N, C-alpha and C positions, 0 to 999 in steps of 0.2 A: 819546257820544250814549245818550238813554236805550234800555232793552231792552224789547220788545214782545213777547213769546214766545207762540206755541201750541204747547201740547204733546198730541201727538197719538197714542192709545193705538193698537193692533193692530188691534182689533174690539172690538165688545160683543156682549153676552149678554143675553138678554131674562132676567125677574127668576125666571122659572120654571125657567132653567136648570139643572141638577144641579151643574157644574163649575165654578163662577165661583169666582174666587181674590182681587175687589176689586170695589170697588163702581162701579157704571155711572151712577151718577145718584148728584146730592146735591152735597156740600162738594167741592171740587176735589181738596182733600189727602186726601181717602178715596180719589180715582181713582186714585192714586200708589201704586205698589206703594214702602215704605219709603219714606217722603215725610217720616220725620225724617232722614233722612240727603241726602235733595236741600236741607233749608230753608235751612242757609247759602249756597247758589248762588243761591236764587232770591228772598228774603228782601229786602224793601225792592223787586222789581222788578217789572214787569206781566206777569200772566202769565194765561195759560186754558190751560185742558185741554178737549179732545173726547173722548169716552169710544171714540171708534172708531166705522166703519160696523158695523152690523147684520151678522154674522155670517151667510153663506150655507154655510160650508164644512161645519156642525154647532155645535150646542151644547156647544163645551168647547173648551179651549185650543189654538194650533197648533202643529204637530210636523211633519208629513212635506212634502215640497218639496209637493205637489198645495194642500195647504192655504194654505203660504206665497204659492202664485203667485195661489191663489183672493180671499185675503186682501189681497194687492198690488194688485190691479187695484180691489177694493171701497175701499182707500185712497186711490185717486189723487183719487175726487170730492171728498172732505172737503180733501184738500188743494190742490184746485184753486178751491172756494170760497171757505176762508179767506184766499187769497193776491188773490181779488178783491174782497175787502173792503176791504185796503188798511191794514188794524188792527195786522197785525203786519209787524219787520222779521225775525224767524225763525222758522221753523216746526223744531220737535223729534221725530223720529219715534221714539214707546216701543216696545220689542220687540227682544229680543236678536237677531232673524234678520233685521231689515231689511226686512221686506216692502214691496215698491214705491218703496224707497230714490230707484233710477238713475232712474227714470221718473218720481220727485217732485221731483228738482233739476232735470231737465226744463223742468217745470211753473214753479218757483221761478225760473228765471233769466229767463223770458220778463216776472216780474214782478219781478224785480231783489230777491229774495226766499232768502235762505240758508236752505236745508237742513239739516239732520243728524241721522245716526242712531245706533244706539249700537253695534254692531259695528266701523264705519268708522270712528268718533270713536275707540273703543278700540284698535284697530289701529296708528291713527296714532298714539295718544299711548303706547302701546308701545314703536314705532318710534325716541319722541324717547328712550326712558328707556333702552336698550340694544339690541344687534343682532338679539336673537330673543326671539318670547313664544311663551308656551305656551297653549290655551284649555282650560279647564275646564266640562266641560258635562254634560248630563244624562242625554240615553238617545243611543242608535244613531240613529234617524232625525234627531234634532235633531242630531248632530254632524256628519251628511252636509251639513245644511244650511250649517253653518259652514265646511264644506270647500269647498264651492261661492263661499262668500262670500271666502275666500282669496284662490282663483283669480281670481274676480273683480274683487276691490282688488287684484291683483298684488304679493299680498302673501307667496307663498310662498317667497320666498327668506329671509323673516323668519319666518314659522310652523316653529316647531319641531316642535309637536307638537300634537295635539286630544286631551285624553283622556277618559274617557269614564266618568262616577260610575255612572249606569244606576241613577237616581233619578228617573223621567219624570213628567210632565206628568199631573195625573189628566185621564182619558178614557176612553170605557168600553173603548178597545184594552187598555188598563194593569188593568181592575177588579180590586180585591185586591190589588193591588201595592200596595207602600211608595212615596210619591209625593214630589216636592221640596215639594210645600205640607205633605204630615205631616210633613218632617224642621223645616221652616222654623216650625210651629205647636209641634213639640215643643221647639227650640232656643228660642224664645220662653217657652215655661212652665216648662220645669227646667236651660236652657242644657247641655245634651247631645244631642248629634245624630248618627247614623251617618256621612249625608250630610258633617259638616264631617269627622269623621274621615277618611272616604275623601279628599274633596278635600284634607287636610293630606297624606295619603298619595300622591295622584296629583301633585301640585303640588312636593314633595321629591325624585318622579323624573323631574317634566317637567325641574329644575334639573339635577338629578345625570346623569340617562340621555340626558337628549334635548338639553343645551345651553340651557336657556329662561334669561333675565334677567329676565322679568319674565312677570306671570302675567294672562289677563285671564280672564273670565268670560262663557260662551255664551251663557246663558240668564238672560231680566230675572227670571225666576220664582229664581233663583240668588243673585242680586245682593245677598239679605242675609248671604250669606258673607260680602262683601268686610272689611269691618272686622276679624272675628275670625280670618280665616282668617289675614289680613295680621299679626294681633296672635300667633298662634301659628306662624306660620313665624319671627318675629322673636324668640321667646323662644326657638328652639332655634339660632338665630344666622342662619340665613335674612335677607340685608337684601334682599330682593325685592319691588319693587312690585307691589300686588294691584289692578288695577283693576275698577270694573263700570261700565257702558254709560249710565246716566243722565244721571251726574256727566261725564263725560266729550263726551256729547253737548251738554250742557248749557255747559258750558265753550268747545267748542267753537263753538259759536252766538255764543255772544259775542265769541270772537276775531274770526268772520267780519263783526259788525256791526260793531265797533271798526276794523277795516280797513277797511269800506266795500267788499267784496266777497262776491260769493254762488257762483258758479260761473265756470267759463270758458267760452265764448261759443263757443270753437272746440270743446271737447266737449261740451257743451251748447248748441249753435245752435237760434236764434229760427226760426220758421217764418214766412216762407221767410228762411234764410240771410243778411247783408247781404252775405257774401263764401264765393267755396266753394273749397275743394283740387281740386285733380286728383289728388293723391296722398296716401294714407292712411296711418300706420303702425298696427302691432298690437304 
């Protein structure tokens, strides 16, 4: 079956915003962080990018629980409208913190459309590769969002740890601090990065001290670390998978389309449900 994907960014910022990390208009490739990493999965497929619903939390990237909640609600209208067009057989929600994902799956199931998201896809992929994974993440507030997702996705027995690099997103609250964007640009410029060195050290600690057997990256702004972090770990003898969310979510979408499924109608019932249960389990 041919793939017809819509990739939906978490939010969009106006041209005047001072904390833009990607384009929100123009070529679809320019609206994807690290598009060169995704190209092999998307080459030859039908796919579009939605820049994301206009941000109402502020003109900066999302990092706090409040901002994730607001962004998730805003994104549901985009998902609903995309499903109603009938143009797509899967929707991939971009952004490492999965805002609006669970609710979007409910919308998708009403239309028979698979919905995937980055953290959810990474955790499930990691579960196929080993018993336990660790999350390498960017900042204290973002760590707590990832911890919430570990609990929500019932991965507490699989998650060995969440390790904090403390290179936060560029935001007014972090003015004057070195951000993940600063480090990404530095690495692209001269192949050196303090954030990378910290990610290597924390990944080794996750393996040696926490029992991690694979590594996933928490924030989409840090997905640029994936190939170089995996290489650096391999160079010192650690044969450990390192995952990033965009490719995991796209690959998961392909799998669901190939299987002809989107979500369980018991877990995500239609409105109204065709059958109901007297007893639920948690």
